[in-house]
C-alpha positions in Angstrom: 65.0 153.1 163.0 63.1 154.9 165.8 63.6 154.7 169.5 61.1 154.2 172.3 59.7 157.5 173.6 58.4 158.4 177.1 55.0 159.9 177.7 56.5 163.3 178.3 58.4 163.2 175.0 55.3 162.1 173.2 53.3 165.0 174.7 55.9 167.5 173.3 55.2 166.3 169.8 52.6 168.0 167.6 49.3 166.3 166.7 50.5 165.9 163.0 53.7 164.3 164.2 51.8 161.8 166.4 49.5 161.0 163.6 52.5 160.4 161.2 53.9 157.9 163.8 50.6 156.1 164.1 50.3 155.9 160.4 53.7 154.3 160.1 52.6 151.7 162.7 49.4 151.2 160.7 47.3 152.3 163.7 44.2 154.6 163.8 44.9 158.4 163.5 41.5 159.7 164.8 41.1 161.4 168.1 42.5 164.2 170.2 46.2 164.5 171.3 45.7 162.5 174.6 44.1 159.7 172.7 46.9 159.6 170.1 49.6 159.6 172.9 47.8 156.8 174.8 47.6 154.8 171.5 51.3 155.1 170.9 52.2 154.2 174.5 50.0 151.0 174.2 51.7 150.1 171.0 55.2 150.5 172.5 54.2 148.4 175.5 52.9 145.6 173.3 56.1 145.6 171.2 58.3 145.5 174.4 56.3 142.5 175.8 56.4 140.5 172.6 60.1 141.2 172.1 59.3 143.3 169.0 61.5 146.3 169.9 62.3 148.8 167.2 65.7 147.2 166.7 64.1 143.7 166.3 61.5 145.1 164.0 64.2 146.8 161.9 66.3 143.7 161.7 63.3 141.6 160.8 62.3 144.1 158.1 65.8 144.1 156.6 65.8 140.3 156.6 62.4 140.2 154.9 63.5 142.8 152.3 66.7 140.7 151.6 64.6 137.5 151.1 62.2 139.4 148.8 65.1 140.7 146.8 66.7 137.2 146.5 63.4 135.8 145.5 62.9 138.4 142.8 66.4 137.8 141.5 65.8 134.1 141.4 62.5 134.6 139.5 64.3 136.8 136.9 67.0 134.2 136.5 64.4 131.4 136.1 62.4 133.5 133.6 65.5 134.2 131.5 66.5 130.5 131.6 63.0 129.4 130.5 63.1 132.0 127.7 66.5 130.6 126.5 65.1 127.1 126.6 62.1 128.1 124.6 64.3 129.8 121.9 66.5 126.7 121.8 63.5 124.5 121.6 62.1 126.4 118.6 65.3 125.5 116.6 64.6 121.7 117.1 63.0 121.1 113.7 63.9 118.7 110.9 65.1 121.4 108.5 67.6 122.9 111.0 68.7 120.0 113.2 67.5 116.8 111.5 69.7 114.3 113.6 68.8 115.9 116.9 65.1 116.2 116.0 64.8 112.5 114.9 66.7 111.4 118.0 64.4 113.3 120.3 61.4 112.2 118.4 62.3 108.5 118.8 63.1 109.0 122.5 59.8 110.9 123.1 57.8 108.1 121.3 59.5 105.5 123.4 58.8 107.5 126.6 55.1 107.9 125.7 54.8 104.2 124.9 56.4 103.3 128.2 54.1 105.6 130.1 51.1 104.1 128.3 52.1 100.6 129.1 52.6 101.5 132.8 49.2 103.2 133.0 47.5 100.2 131.3 49.3 97.8 133.7 48.0 99.9 136.6 44.4 99.5 135.3 44.4 95.8 134.7 40.7 95.3 135.5 39.6 98.0 133.1 41.9 96.6 130.3 40.6 93.1 130.8 37.0 94.4 130.7 37.6 96.2 127.4 39.4 93.2 125.9 36.5 91.0 126.9 34.0 93.3 125.3 36.1 93.5 122.1 36.3 89.7 122.0 32.5 89.5 122.4 32.0 91.9 119.4 34.5 89.9 117.3 32.5 86.7 118.0 29.2 88.4 117.1 30.7 89.8 113.9 32.0 86.4 112.6 29.3 84.0 113.8 26.8 83.4 111.0 23.1 84.1 111.7 20.1 86.3 111.0 21.8 89.1 112.9 24.4 89.6 110.2 22.3 92.1 108.3 22.0 94.3 111.3 25.7 93.9 112.0 26.5 94.9 108.5 24.4 98.0 108.8 25.8 98.9 112.2 29.4 98.3 110.9 28.8 100.7 108.0 27.4 103.5 110.2 30.1 103.0 112.9 33.0 103.2 110.4 31.5 106.2 108.7 31.1 108.0 112.0 34.5 106.9 113.3 36.1 108.2 110.0 34.7 111.7 110.6 35.3 111.7 114.4 38.9 110.8 113.6 39.3 113.6 111.1 37.8 116.0 113.6 40.3 114.9 116.3 43.2 115.3 113.9 42.0 118.8 113.2 42.2 120.1 116.8 44.2 117.6 118.9 47.3 119.8 118.8 49.6 117.3 117.2 52.1 119.6 115.4 50.2 122.2 113.4 46.9 120.3 113.2 45.5 118.9 110.0 42.9 121.2 108.4 40.5 118.4 107.7 37.5 120.6 107.2 39.2 122.3 104.2 40.6 119.0 102.9 37.7 116.5 103.5 34.4 117.7 105.1 34.2 121.0 103.1 34.7 119.2 99.7 32.2 116.5 100.8 29.5 119.1 101.6 30.3 120.9 98.3 30.0 117.7 96.3 26.7 116.8 97.9 25.4 120.4 97.2 26.4 120.3 93.5 24.9 116.8 93.1 21.7 117.8 94.9 21.1 120.6 92.4 22.1 118.5 89.4 20.0 115.4 90.4 17.2 117.5 92.0 17.2 115.0 95.0 19.5 113.9 97.8 18.3 110.3 97.7 21.5 109.0 96.1 21.8 105.2 95.6 23.6 103.4 98.4 25.9 101.9 97.4 27.9 103.6 95.9 27.1 106.6 98.2 28.9 107.9 100.3 32.0 106.6 98.5 30.7 107.9 95.2 27.8 110.2 94.4 25.5 109.1 91.5 22.1 110.4 90.5 19.3 107.9 90.9 18.0 106.4 87.6 14.5 107.8 88.0 14.3 111.6 87.4 13.2 113.9 90.2 11.8 117.4 90.3 11.8 118.0 94.0 12.5 121.5 95.4 16.0 121.5 96.9 16.3 123.8 99.9 19.4 124.6 102.0 17.8 122.7 104.9 17.4 119.5 102.7 21.2 119.5 102.0 22.0 120.2 105.7 19.9 117.3 106.7 21.8 115.0 104.2 25.2 115.9 105.6 24.2 116.5 109.3 25.6 113.1 110.6 29.1 113.5 109.2 29.2 117.2 110.1 28.1 116.5 113.7 30.7 113.7 114.1 33.5 115.9 112.7 32.5 118.6 115.2 32.4 116.1 118.0 35.9 115.0 117.0 37.1 118.5 117.2 35.6 118.8 120.7 37.3 115.6 121.8 40.6 116.9 120.4 40.4 119.9 122.8 40.5 117.7 125.9 44.2 117.0 126.3 45.1 120.7 127.2 42.2 120.7 129.7 43.3 117.4 131.4 47.0 118.5 131.4 46.2 121.8 133.1 43.8 120.3 135.5 46.2 117.5 136.6 49.0 120.1 137.1 46.7 122.3 139.3 45.5 119.3 141.4 49.1 118.1 141.9 50.3 121.5 142.9 52.9 121.5 140.2 53.6 124.4 137.9 52.0 124.0 134.4 55.0 123.5 132.2 53.3 124.7 129.0 54.6 127.4 126.7 51.0 128.7 126.1 50.3 129.1 129.8 53.6 130.7 130.5 52.9 133.2 127.7 49.5 134.0 129.2 51.1 134.7 132.6 53.6 137.0 130.9 50.8 138.7 129.1 48.9 139.3 132.3 52.0 140.9 133.9 52.6 142.9 130.7 49.1 144.2 130.8 49.6 145.5 134.3 52.9 147.3 133.4 52.7 148.2 129.7 49.1 147.8 128.5 49.7 150.0 125.4 52.6 147.9 124.1 50.5 144.7 123.5 49.9 143.5 120.0 46.4 142.6 118.6 47.2 138.8 118.9 48.4 139.2 122.5 45.2 141.1 123.4 43.1 138.4 121.7 44.8 135.6 123.7 44.3 137.6 126.9 40.6 138.2 126.0 40.0 134.5 125.5 41.6 133.7 128.8 39.6 136.4 130.7 36.3 135.5 129.0 36.5 131.8 129.9 37.7 132.5 133.4 34.9 135.1 134.2 31.9 133.9 132.2 32.3 130.1 132.5 29.9 127.9 130.4 28.7 130.7 128.1 32.2 132.0 127.6 33.4 128.6 126.6 30.3 128.2 124.3 31.0 131.5 122.6 34.7 130.7 122.0 33.7 127.2 120.7 31.0 128.5 118.4 33.2 130.6 116.1 36.4 129.8 114.2 38.9 130.3 116.9 42.6 129.2 116.5 43.2 130.3 120.2 40.7 127.8 121.7 43.6 125.7 123.2 43.9 128.6 125.7 40.3 128.1 126.7 41.0 124.4 127.5 44.2 125.3 129.5 42.3 128.1 131.4 39.4 125.8 132.3 41.7 123.0 133.5 43.8 125.4 135.6 40.8 127.0 137.3 39.2 123.5 137.9 36.1 124.2 135.8 34.0 120.9 135.9 34.6 118.5 133.0 31.0 118.4 131.8 30.8 122.2 131.9 33.9 122.5 129.7 33.1 119.5 127.4 29.4 120.2 127.2 29.9 123.8 126.1 32.6 122.8 123.7 30.5 120.0 122.1 27.5 122.2 121.7 29.5 125.0 120.3 31.7 123.0 117.9 29.4 120.1 116.8 26.1 122.0 116.6 26.4 125.8 116.4 29.7 126.2 114.6 29.1 123.2 112.3 25.7 124.6 111.1 27.4 128.0 110.4 30.1 126.2 108.3 27.6 124.0 106.5 25.4 127.0 105.6 28.5 128.9 104.3 29.7 126.0 102.1 26.2 125.2 100.7 25.5 128.8 100.0 28.9 129.2 98.2 28.4 126.0 96.1 24.8 126.5 95.2 24.3 126.1 91.5 23.6 129.7 90.6 26.4 131.0 92.8 28.9 128.6 91.1 27.8 129.7 87.7 28.1 133.4 88.8 31.7 132.8 90.1 32.7 131.0 86.9 31.3 133.8 84.7 33.1 136.5 86.8 36.4 134.6 86.3 35.9 134.8 82.6 35.6 138.6 82.8 39.2 139.0 84.2 41.2 141.0 81.6 43.6 139.0 79.5 43.7 135.8 81.7 39.9 135.4 82.2 39.1 132.9 79.4 42.2 130.9 80.1 41.4 130.6 83.9 37.7 130.0 83.2 38.3 126.9 81.0 39.5 124.5 83.7 36.6 125.5 86.0 34.1 124.9 83.2 35.7 121.6 82.3 35.7 120.5 85.9 32.0 121.3 86.5 31.0 119.6 83.2 33.0 116.5 84.1 31.4 116.4 87.6 27.9 116.7 86.2 28.6 113.9 83.6 30.1 111.7 86.4 26.8 112.1 88.4 24.8 110.5 85.6 26.9 107.5 84.8 25.7 104.1 86.1 27.2 102.7 89.3 30.1 100.3 88.7 31.0 101.9 85.3 33.9 104.4 84.9 33.5 107.9 83.5 35.5 108.7 80.5 36.5 112.1 81.8 37.3 110.9 85.4 40.6 112.2 86.8 41.6 114.2 83.8 41.0 117.8 85.1 43.9 120.0 86.2 41.9 121.3 89.2 41.4 117.8 90.6 45.2 117.2 90.0 46.1 120.4 91.9 43.8 119.7 94.8 45.2 116.1 95.1 48.7 117.5 95.3 47.7 120.2 97.8 46.2 117.4 100.0 49.4 115.4 99.8 51.6 118.4 100.7 49.4 119.4 103.7 49.4 115.8 105.0 53.2 115.6 104.6 53.6 118.9 106.4 51.3 117.7 109.2 53.5 114.5 109.7 56.6 116.6 109.8 55.1 119.0 112.3 54.2 116.0 114.5 57.8 114.9 114.5 59.0 118.4 115.3 56.4 118.8 118.1 57.3 115.5 119.8 61.0 116.2 119.6 60.4 119.6 121.2 58.3 117.9 124.0 61.3 115.7 124.7 63.6 118.7 125.0 61.1 120.2 127.4 61.3 117.0 129.5 65.1 117.3 129.6 64.9 121.0 130.7 62.4 120.2 133.4 64.4 117.3 134.8 67.5 119.5 134.8 65.7 122.3 136.8 64.4 119.8 139.3 67.9 118.4 140.2 
């Protein structure tokens, strides 16, 4: 703590001493000795008039330092508490705490149902409008008339599109682990169409049974089958699946946006992790893992580049895209900027890349090459090659049987049996992950309510 100096005392000081005092007071240090003395005297007069004596300044500074220290301690305590809560939450899974997990799952489901009912009740006009529109559609659907042919065609298209949109939403909505519906449904569908197109030499399959079942038309065809021909055949379902994945990315965006607009902290583990990564990059940039750097790169790219950053992240297979939605919501990026870039990236660019990859992989000559390479594996090659050959032969035979008749070799291949069991296991794991995720969300609600008391 320094005392007030008279003009004579200041003039006895050296120029370097005067400049050091001015620097402490955050004043200019340029000029000759007389200018520096005058500047210090003016500063002392202002402090005396405002009551900001050196003692008052010292006490104020100590008080501010004490408050900062208390705030830092509180932040450290809160950070440790959240980390403990997160670790405890990770243990709430069916195979560790089945009773607690099921209890929290039921409570979370009832909480969400109550919130949904409350929101619907608050929007009575919109609900009535939707119900009236549905009633009108039901009447049009059941009343006989010349319009029924058009209704049947629209119903078929609508259900087909809704099926793929629903699968796309399940793939990215963030329920549990997400269901890998491209690997389980869309990818096999594109592969089946590709194999059938090269076998039948056309994509004009009889409807019905297509798309439920693929059968070659009775009249033989010798058309040239290009990759673009097959892409055009599966474009609708691929686009709808991609649109579904884009819709599934909206919940993190809306959640982060609502939290930012309300002024509340975003109580999301992913966002907390990003904040920690930003701090860690400032202090220990060399200690970050590749995954942590990737998460931070997605966050920074979306924040700085905007539309084209979102488009780039959505156009490639990116398991970290949830961070893009959270970042866009937090920084209040307009909805159509986020959703437009996501829709273009996922439903158009990314889907065409995935279609080309599957069609290229399952083209007739590539499949034959892969099967022949399997046969060249020492010792086990012929054994492994047999089920693949049998499966391809059965599929080709199945394509040429008449609609409505059963194929004698249908369902008898071990590869089809294995794939069916893999689908069942993945769907079962998806359901279990939803239960775990909802139970952990309820635990998060309890912790948040406890902190706000």
